[in-house]
C-alpha positions as CSV (number, residue, x, y, z in Angstrom):
1,M,16.5,24.7,-8.3
2,K,13.7,25.7,-10.6
3,H,10.7,23.6,-11.2
4,P,7.8,24.1,-13.5
5,V,4.4,25.2,-12.2
6,L,1.6,23.1,-13.3
7,S,-2.0,24.4,-14.0
8,P,-4.3,24.6,-11.0
9,S,-6.9,22.9,-13.2
10,R,-5.2,19.7,-12.6
11,Q,-6.1,19.8,-8.9
12,A,-9.4,18.5,-7.5
13,T,-12.0,21.2,-7.3
14,P,-13.3,21.8,-3.8
15,N,-16.7,20.3,-4.8
16,T,-15.0,17.2,-6.2
17,R,-12.9,16.7,-3.1
18,R,-16.0,17.2,-0.9
19,K,-18.0,14.6,-2.8
20,F,-14.9,12.3,-2.6
21,L,-14.5,12.6,1.2
22,Q,-18.3,11.8,1.6
23,L,-17.8,8.6,-0.4
24,A,-14.6,7.8,1.5
25,A,-16.3,8.3,4.9
26,L,-18.8,5.3,4.4
27,P,-18.7,3.4,7.7
28,V,-16.9,0.0,8.0
29,S,-20.2,-1.6,8.9
30,S,-21.5,-1.0,5.3
31,F,-19.2,-3.8,4.1
32,L,-18.6,-6.2,6.8
33,L,-20.7,-9.3,7.1
34,T,-21.7,-10.5,10.5
35,T,-22.1,-14.0,11.8
36,P,-25.3,-14.8,13.9
37,G,-23.4,-13.9,16.9
38,G,-22.7,-10.5,15.6
39,A,-18.9,-10.8,14.9
40,A,-17.3,-9.9,11.6
41,S,-17.0,-12.9,9.3
42,A,-13.7,-13.8,7.8
43,H,-15.0,-16.7,5.9
44,A,-16.8,-15.0,3.0
45,S,-16.2,-11.9,0.7
46,P,-17.3,-9.0,2.9
47,A,-18.6,-7.3,-0.3
48,A,-20.8,-10.0,-1.8
49,T,-23.8,-8.0,-2.0
50,V,-22.4,-4.6,-3.2
51,P,-23.6,-3.7,-6.6
52,L,-20.9,-3.5,-9.3
53,P,-20.4,-0.5,-11.6
54,D,-20.9,-1.2,-15.3
55,W,-17.3,-1.0,-16.0
56,V,-16.6,-4.1,-13.9
57,T,-19.8,-6.0,-14.8
58,N,-18.9,-6.1,-18.4
59,L,-15.3,-7.5,-17.8
60,A,-14.4,-11.1,-18.5
61,L,-12.7,-12.9,-15.6
62,W,-8.9,-13.1,-15.5
63,Q,-8.3,-10.4,-18.2
64,W,-5.9,-7.3,-17.7
65,H,-8.1,-4.3,-18.1
66,E,-6.8,-0.8,-18.4
67,I,-9.1,1.6,-16.7
68,P,-9.4,4.7,-19.0
69,G,-8.4,8.0,-17.9
70,T,-6.7,6.9,-14.7
71,A,-3.0,7.8,-15.2
72,L,-1.7,9.4,-11.8
73,A,-0.1,12.1,-13.7
74,T,-3.5,13.6,-14.3
75,V,-3.5,15.0,-10.7
76,N,0.1,16.5,-10.7
77,P,0.4,19.2,-7.8
78,A,-0.1,22.7,-9.0
79,T,3.3,23.5,-7.7
80,R,5.9,20.7,-8.0
81,A,7.7,19.8,-4.8
82,L,11.4,19.7,-4.6
83,G,13.3,16.6,-5.9
84,V,15.4,15.3,-8.7
85,T,13.0,12.9,-10.1
86,G,9.7,14.6,-9.6
87,P,6.1,13.2,-8.9
88,S,6.7,10.0,-11.0
89,S,8.6,8.9,-7.8
90,K,5.3,8.1,-6.4
91,I,5.3,5.1,-8.6
92,I,8.9,4.3,-9.5
93,A,10.8,5.2,-6.3
94,W,10.1,2.0,-4.3
95,C,6.6,3.1,-3.4
96,G,3.4,1.0,-2.8
97,A,-0.3,1.7,-2.1
98,C,-3.3,0.9,0.0
99,L,-6.9,0.3,-0.4
100,K,-9.9,1.4,1.6
101,R,-12.3,-1.6,1.3
102,S,-15.4,0.4,1.6
103,G,-15.9,2.3,-1.6
104,S,-12.9,0.5,-3.1
105,V,-10.6,3.6,-2.9
106,Y,-7.0,3.0,-4.0
107,M,-4.6,5.5,-2.2
108,L,-1.1,6.6,-1.8
109,G,0.6,9.5,0.0
110,A,3.9,10.9,1.3
111,A,5.5,8.6,-1.6
112,G,8.8,9.4,-2.9
113,G,12.0,9.7,-0.6
114,H,15.5,10.3,-0.5
115,A,16.4,12.9,-3.0
116,D,13.8,11.7,-5.7
117,Y,10.8,13.6,-4.5
118,A,9.7,15.6,-1.3
119,G,6.0,15.9,-2.2
120,N,3.8,14.5,0.5
121,E,0.5,14.9,-1.4
122,V,-2.3,12.3,-0.9
123,D,-3.8,10.9,-4.1
124,A,-7.1,8.5,-4.2
125,L,-8.8,6.6,-6.9
126,A,-12.4,5.5,-6.1
127,L,-13.0,2.3,-8.1
128,N,-16.5,1.6,-7.2
129,V,-18.0,4.3,-9.3
130,A,-19.1,4.6,-12.9
131,T,-16.0,6.6,-14.1
132,P,-12.9,6.1,-11.8
133,R,-10.7,9.3,-11.7
134,W,-7.8,10.2,-9.5
135,T,-8.4,13.0,-6.9
136,Q,-5.7,14.9,-4.9
137,L,-7.1,14.8,-1.3
138,R,-4.4,17.2,-0.1
139,G,-1.6,18.9,-2.0
140,P,2.0,18.9,-0.9
141,T,3.7,20.8,1.8
142,P,5.0,24.2,0.5
143,N,8.5,23.9,-0.7
144,A,9.5,26.6,1.9
145,D,8.7,24.2,4.6
146,I,10.7,21.2,3.3
147,I,13.8,20.1,5.3
148,N,16.3,17.4,5.0
149,D,16.7,14.3,7.2
150,T,13.5,14.5,9.1
151,Q,10.5,12.4,9.5
152,F,8.3,15.7,9.4
153,Y,8.5,19.1,7.8
154,L,8.3,22.4,9.4
155,D,4.5,22.3,8.9
156,H,4.5,19.1,11.0
157,R,3.3,17.1,8.0
158,P,5.1,14.0,7.0
159,S,8.3,14.0,5.0
160,S,8.0,11.9,1.6
161,T,9.6,8.5,1.9
162,H,10.1,5.3,-0.1
163,T,6.9,3.7,1.3
164,Y,7.9,0.1,0.2
165,Y,5.2,-2.0,1.9
166,S,4.4,0.2,4.7
167,T,1.2,2.1,3.3
168,Q,-1.8,0.6,4.9
169,F,-5.5,1.6,5.1
170,I,-6.9,1.3,8.7
171,E,-10.6,0.7,8.2
172,N,-11.9,1.4,11.7
173,L,-10.0,4.6,12.1
174,N,-10.7,5.7,8.4
175,R,-7.1,6.6,8.0
176,M,-4.3,5.8,5.6
177,M,-1.0,5.1,7.5
178,V,2.6,4.8,6.5
179,F,4.3,2.9,9.2
180,S,7.7,3.7,10.8
181,S,9.4,5.2,7.8
182,P,12.3,7.7,7.4
183,G,11.9,10.8,5.4
184,I,13.8,12.4,2.6
185,S,17.6,12.6,2.5
186,G,19.6,14.5,0.0
187,D,21.9,17.5,-0.1
188,I,19.4,19.5,-2.5
189,F,17.1,19.9,0.6
190,P,17.8,22.7,3.2
191,P,18.9,21.4,6.7
192,A,16.6,21.2,9.5
193,P,16.9,23.7,12.5
194,A,19.2,22.5,15.0
195,N,16.5,21.8,17.7
196,F,13.9,20.3,15.4
197,P,12.3,17.4,17.2
198,Y,11.5,15.1,14.3
199,K,15.0,14.6,12.6
200,S,15.5,11.2,11.3
201,D,18.7,10.6,13.3
202,K,16.5,10.5,16.3
203,A,15.1,7.2,14.8
204,D,12.4,6.5,12.4
205,R,9.8,5.2,15.0
206,R,6.9,7.6,14.1
207,S,4.4,6.7,11.6
208,F,2.3,9.0,9.4
209,S,-1.5,9.0,9.4
210,F,-3.9,10.8,7.0
211,D,-7.5,11.3,8.2
212,L,-10.0,11.1,5.4
213,A,-12.8,12.9,7.4
214,T,-10.6,16.2,7.7
215,G,-8.7,15.6,4.5
216,D,-5.4,16.4,6.3
217,W,-2.5,14.6,8.0
218,D,-2.7,14.0,11.8
219,P,-0.2,15.5,14.2
220,P,3.3,13.7,14.3
221,D,2.4,11.7,17.5
222,Y,-1.0,10.6,16.6
223,V,0.4,7.0,16.1
224,A,2.1,5.3,18.9
225,Q,5.9,5.2,18.2
226,F,7.3,2.0,17.2
227,P,9.3,0.5,20.1
228,G,11.7,-1.8,18.3
229,T,14.8,-1.7,16.4
230,G,16.1,-2.9,13.0
231,G,16.7,-1.6,9.4
232,Q,14.9,1.3,7.9
233,Y,14.1,0.1,4.6
234,A,11.6,-2.5,3.0
235,N,10.6,-4.0,6.4
236,L,7.8,-6.6,6.7
237,C,4.4,-4.8,7.0
238,V,1.2,-6.7,6.5
239,K,-2.3,-5.8,7.6
240,H,-5.1,-8.3,8.6
241,P,-8.0,-7.6,6.3
242,M,-10.6,-8.0,9.0
243,T,-9.2,-6.6,12.2
244,S,-6.9,-3.8,10.4
245,D,-4.1,-4.8,12.8
246,V,-0.6,-4.6,11.5
247,Y,2.0,-7.1,11.7
248,Y,5.5,-5.5,11.5
249,S,9.1,-6.6,11.6
250,K,12.1,-4.5,10.9
251,S,15.1,-6.5,9.3
252,G,17.3,-7.7,12.1
253,G,14.6,-6.7,14.7
254,A,11.7,-8.7,16.3
255,W,8.0,-9.4,15.4
256,Y,5.4,-6.9,16.5
257,R,1.7,-6.2,16.1
258,W,0.1,-2.7,16.1
259,A,-3.4,-3.0,17.5
260,S,-5.7,-0.6,15.5
261,A,-8.2,-0.7,18.4
262,T,-6.0,0.5,21.1
263,N,-3.1,2.3,19.1
264,T,-0.5,0.2,20.9
265,W,2.5,-2.0,19.8
266,T,3.1,-5.5,21.3
267,Q,6.2,-7.6,20.7
268,L,4.8,-11.1,19.8
269,S,8.1,-12.8,19.3
270,G,11.7,-12.6,18.3
271,A,11.0,-13.8,14.8
272,T,12.9,-11.8,12.1
273,R,15.3,-12.1,9.1
274,N,18.5,-10.2,8.3
275,T,16.6,-8.7,5.4
276,W,13.0,-8.7,4.5
277,F,12.4,-6.9,1.4
278,A,9.4,-9.1,1.0
279,G,5.7,-9.0,0.0
280,A,3.2,-10.7,2.3
281,A,-0.6,-11.2,2.7
282,I,-2.7,-12.6,5.5
283,D,-5.3,-15.3,4.9
284,P,-7.9,-14.3,7.4
285,R,-9.6,-17.7,7.3
286,R,-6.5,-19.5,8.7
287,N,-4.7,-16.5,10.3
288,R,-1.5,-17.2,8.7
289,M,0.5,-15.3,6.0
290,L,2.4,-16.1,2.9
291,I,5.7,-14.1,2.6
292,V,7.5,-13.9,-0.7
293,G,10.9,-12.4,-1.7
294,S,13.9,-10.8,-0.3
295,Y,16.9,-8.7,-1.2
296,S,18.2,-11.8,-2.9
297,P,16.0,-14.6,-4.1
298,I,15.0,-17.1,-1.3
299,A,12.3,-19.7,-0.8
300,P,8.9,-18.4,0.2
301,E,7.8,-18.7,3.9
302,V,4.4,-19.4,5.6
303,R,4.1,-17.9,9.1
304,T,1.6,-17.6,11.9
305,L,0.5,-14.1,13.0
306,D,3.1,-14.2,15.9
307,G,5.8,-15.0,13.4
308,A,6.3,-18.8,13.9
309,R,7.2,-20.7,10.8
310,V,4.6,-23.1,9.4
311,P,5.8,-26.0,7.4
312,A,4.7,-25.9,3.7
313,D,5.7,-28.2,0.9
314,F,5.1,-26.1,-2.3
315,T,3.9,-28.3,-5.2
316,G,3.0,-27.6,-8.8
317,L,5.5,-25.1,-10.0
318,G,7.1,-25.3,-6.7
319,A,8.9,-23.1,-4.2
320,S,11.5,-22.2,-6.8
321,A,8.8,-20.2,-8.8
322,L,8.4,-18.0,-5.8
323,A,12.1,-17.6,-4.9
324,L,12.1,-13.9,-5.9
325,A,13.9,-10.6,-5.3
326,G,12.9,-7.3,-6.7
327,Y,10.0,-6.4,-4.3
328,P,7.1,-8.8,-5.3
329,A,3.5,-8.0,-4.3
330,V,1.3,-10.5,-2.4
331,I,-2.4,-10.5,-1.8
332,Y,-5.0,-12.8,-0.6
333,D,-8.1,-13.0,-2.8
334,E,-11.0,-13.8,-0.3
335,A,-13.5,-14.7,-3.1
336,I,-11.5,-17.4,-4.6
337,D,-9.5,-18.4,-1.5
338,R,-6.1,-18.0,-3.0
339,Y,-3.0,-16.1,-2.7
340,L,-1.8,-14.1,-5.8
341,V,1.8,-13.1,-6.3
342,A,2.8,-10.4,-8.7
343,F,6.4,-9.7,-9.9
344,N,8.4,-8.3,-12.8
345,S,9.2,-10.9,-15.2
346,G,11.3,-9.5,-18.1
347,P,9.3,-6.6,-19.7
348,S,6.0,-7.3,-18.0
349,I,4.3,-8.3,-14.8
350,K,3.5,-11.9,-14.1
351,I,0.9,-13.4,-11.8
352,L,1.3,-16.7,-9.9
353,R,-1.5,-18.3,-7.8
354,V,-0.9,-20.2,-4.6
355,H,-3.4,-22.6,-2.8
356,P,-3.5,-21.7,0.9
357,E,-3.7,-25.4,2.2
358,T,-2.2,-27.6,-0.5
359,W,0.4,-24.9,-1.4
360,L,0.0,-25.7,-5.0
361,V,1.7,-23.0,-7.2
362,D,0.2,-22.6,-10.6
363,D,0.2,-19.9,-13.5
364,P,-3.3,-18.7,-14.2
365,A,-3.9,-17.8,-17.7
366,V,-4.5,-14.1,-17.7
367,G,-5.8,-12.6,-20.9
368,G,-5.1,-9.2,-22.5
369,M,-2.0,-7.2,-22.6
370,A,0.0,-7.6,-19.4
371,P,1.2,-4.4,-17.7
372,A,4.8,-3.2,-18.4
373,A,7.2,-4.1,-15.7
374,R,6.9,-1.8,-12.8
375,R,10.2,0.2,-12.3
376,N,12.0,-0.7,-9.1
377,G,9.4,-3.5,-8.1
378,L,5.8,-3.7,-7.1
379,Q,6.0,-3.5,-3.3
380,N,2.2,-3.5,-2.2
381,A,0.8,-1.5,-5.2
382,M,-1.2,-4.6,-6.1
383,Q,-4.3,-4.4,-3.8
384,Y,-7.2,-6.8,-3.4
385,V,-10.7,-5.1,-3.9
386,P,-13.3,-7.2,-2.2
387,E,-16.2,-5.1,-3.5
388,L,-15.2,-5.6,-7.0
389,R,-13.9,-9.2,-6.6
390,G,-10.6,-8.6,-8.2
391,F,-7.3,-6.6,-7.8
392,V,-6.0,-3.3,-8.8
393,L,-2.5,-2.2,-9.7
394,A,-0.9,1.0,-10.9
395,N,2.5,0.2,-12.7
396,K,3.4,3.7,-14.4
397,Y,2.9,7.2,-13.5
398,D,1.8,8.3,-16.9
399,G,-0.2,5.2,-17.7
400,N,-3.6,3.9,-16.7
401,V,-4.3,1.8,-13.7
402,F,-5.0,-1.9,-14.3
403,F,-7.7,-4.1,-12.9
404,V,-8.2,-7.9,-13.1
405,R,-11.6,-9.4,-12.2
406,T,-11.0,-12.8,-10.6
407,A,-14.6,-13.8,-9.4
408,T,-18.3,-13.2,-10.2
């Protein structure tokens, strides 16, 4: 299969990448508030004292804003990786994103999957700067090393995957992770060697981790293997914004926590669903989460961190407004103490707001031109940006990234 070769000028220069990594290496302590006892506070916006760039300061609240010059297509790899759809798959092939809170860095990597796209490049967009621009932190594995039905390629870097909700940034490790995901699968890719240790048929228990300090993927066994069972796709995966612990449940499996401080998995309960396919966000003030969506529309759920159901009477627009399919996104906005839910609604993206105590659901007036519907759903592509007091969303590969400021 023949693929076009793109100009190397579209790659980040070594100097640009070096400056970006210096920004991305800012310590977690630079944005955590502390209580008098010295513990990290979960009761205030951690970035309340961070100066805002002019492009944010000048924004009205609750207005869709296209950030100029931020189409992901501006950092196409110099050599296109194998796949029938190409690098647009990083947005349209059931893939999400994550956010490094310090520096407000929006990131994705190893995004594609199935036969759509095999590229495992890592792309990052620093938002807390005067002029945000995408940077390719690492290019894709060479096509000669790409093999089929494996979690890792011959160079031991991760196989591209439909990331769904599994991409999370772990602040205390300064790493982007993609949790327990299968790799590419398609007859267009060459088979793996018979004795290759990372074939997907040996389970999808390994996770991928990208180290911002080195600008490269970690070895395959850097992250402890997931010990549970269940479905491979669109599993529940949600990060606690203060601890960076990840709560994870495969469809039909059980409820686990991955502890970022110890790199260990612990089963917390047998809680699960037959299919997740849901967005979720944790409210760190109350240590519970809102879960919205499934393969078919079902009512929203509130759960504790160990998976127990919390009774919630949704008022206002009610639970029916949150009975969604199609991979909605859910975030918790720390500055305004509300959940925000984003989903495709006809030709555009719609936002609903949910009170975390009364469970009132309302439809905030968001000005400006709403982004076009995101093909194949939002997953966790919408990310809350605490330093900038708003949220970011990439909805198209060849279109600008959107930002909405929700608080001053």
